[in-house]
Every structure is written in C-alpha cells, then in structure tokens.
N, C-alpha and C positions, 0 to 999 in steps of 0.2 A: 307552778314554779315557772319563773322566766329566767332565760339564760342569754346573756349577752357575750358575743364573741367579737374580738378584734384580732385580726391575724395578719401578719407580714411575714412574707418568705423572700429572702435575698439570695439570689444565685449570681455567680460570676461565669460569664460565657464569652467564648470566641465566636459565637454565631449571631453576631448582631450587625446591623448596617455599619459600614465603615466610620460613619460620623460619631457613632456611639462607643467605639472602641478606644479605650484609654488604658492607663496602668500597664505599660509594656513590662514583659517578663521573659524570662528565657524560653517559655512556651508560646510566646507571641503576645499581641495585645488582646485585651479582654475588657469586658464592660459589664455593668451591673444591672441585673434584671429584678426589679421589685414587683411583687404581686401582693396587693392588699385586699383583705376582705373584711367586712363588717356586717353582722347580722344578728338578729333577735330570734329566739325560739321560745314560744309559749307552750308549756307542757302540762296540760291539765291531767289530773287524776281523780278517780273517785272509786271508793271501796264501800260495799254494803255488806254488812255481817248479820245474819239472821241466826239466833240461837233458840230453837224451839224447845230444847231440854239441856240438862247439864251434860249429857254425853254426845250430842249432836250439834254441829256447826256448819253452816252454809256461808261461803264467802264468794262474792262477786266483785270483779274489778275490771276496770278499764283505764288505760292511761296511754299518754304520748310519751315516747322516749327518744332521745338522740344521745349520740356519742361522737366526738370528734375523731378523725383519723389520726393515727400516731405520727409524731414528728418525721419518722423516716419515710412515710408514705407522702408527706408534703414537701419534702425536700426536692429541689429542682435539679438534682445531679442526674448524669446518664453515663453510660459506658458504651464506647464504639468499638467494633470488631472490623478492622480494615480488611481482613482476609476475604469476608463474604458480605461486607456492608450491612452487618446487622448490629444489634445492641440491646441494651436494657436501660430502661428509665428507672433510676432510684426513687423516684417519686414524682408527684404532680400537685404544684402549689393550687390548682383550681378545683380540688377535690371538695365536694360538699360532705356534711356530716352524715353518718348513718342515722336514718329515721324510721320510726315504726309507731303503729298503734296496735297495743296489746289488749286482749280480752281474755279473762280467766273466770273460770267457774268451779268451785271446789266444794266438796262435802267431806267433813271430817267426823268420823265415829270414834269416840274415846270409850271402847269397850271393856276396859279395866284400868286400874290405876297405872299410869305411866305406859299406857299402851294405845296405839292409834292405828286406824285403818282410813286411808283417805284416797279419794279419786278426784283428779282435776282434768279438766278439758281446757284447751287453750287455742287461740287463733292469734296469729300475728300477721299484720298487713304491713309490708316493709315498703316504704316510699322511696327510700334510697339505701344502697349498699355499695361497697367498692369491690371491684374486680380487677382483673388484668386484661388488657386489650392490646392488639397490635396495630400500630401506625407507622405511617412514614414521615421522614422530615429530612430536610436538606441541611447537612452539617459539614463543616470545614474542620480539619484536623492536620497534624504534622504530615501525613502521607497524602492528604487531599487538600491542599492550600487553596484551590479554587472551589471545593465543595463537591459533595456527592450525596445522592439519595440514599438513606440507610432505612431499613425495617427494624423498629425498636418494639419492645414489649414492656409495658408499664401499667400502674394503677390508673384506673379510671372510674368515673361514676357509672354504676351497673344498672340503675333502673329500679324497677319494681319487683316484688316476689311476695309469696305467701308461705306461711309455715303453720301447721296445726298439729295437735296431737293429744294424747291421753297420758296422763302420769298417775301411777298407782304406787302407794306407799303403805308398808306395814311395819 
C-alpha cells in the first residue's frame, strides 16, 4: 500500500513580525500562518497462513501501519491565561503521523463446530506517536501588547515506543 498526503494548515495569529500583520480587527492586526506538508508512506504487509489440518490454523503477519493525527491535533490555535502566563496549544500543524511496524503470530484451534480457542503473540515497534509537551513561547495579547513569555502545553511528536503482549480467545 502506498499513501500520499498533502496537508495545509492555516492559522490566523497576532504573533507575527509587524510587516506580516494585516487584516485589522477589533482585536488588533493579525496575519496568516500557512504550514504545508507533503509526504509518501509505503506500507508493506505480508501474511502467511499454514493449515496442517481442518481444525488447526497458524497465522503469521508483519505490516507497516500509519494513521494521521486528527484535525483538532493539527489546528494551530492556542489559549493564553494572562493571570499566570500559561496556556494550552489546541494543536500543532507540524505533527507527523503515527507510525509502527506490527508483528503477530497466532494459533487457532477449532475444537468443535462453531467453537474456537486461539492464542496470539504480538510485538509493535512504534516509530512515532503523539503526546503532550510543555514549551515556552513569546506571545502578545490584549493585556500584554508588547509581549510576554508564556508556558504552554500542547501536542508534539513523541518519539519511539514498543508494545508487546499475548491475546487468548475462547
């Protein structure tokens, strides 16, 4: 499977250099911030099924998977709290998709008509996930027209992780 993504995020902000501030409003001048990303993901997968008898099946699978962040996680909005110079970022247009390589091995035993016992082991190598991170930024607002440093929390690329386990079904 090959997946192509073209992504554009548009944010309106008062926190730009003065030359980029246009569009005056009752809240002050603001400008447009565009973030564009374009990428391909090649997602191979393979499954091997071995059936030594009518009531026993072995399945082996390996696959690359990805999923894009939700729109709310990509939105460039933020909220500032002037009382203690903190805030939250509603999103991050620079997020990468969730990506992982999955490995599964399963044995299925059909011990009676419409009856199954199965056991599966899995391992997932996650190469990117999304988490929340605390960061600082210099922002202007109505109470701080010359700007102030705020501490915000918002979505960020999380790095690598592993997950493994066993599933039993009867």
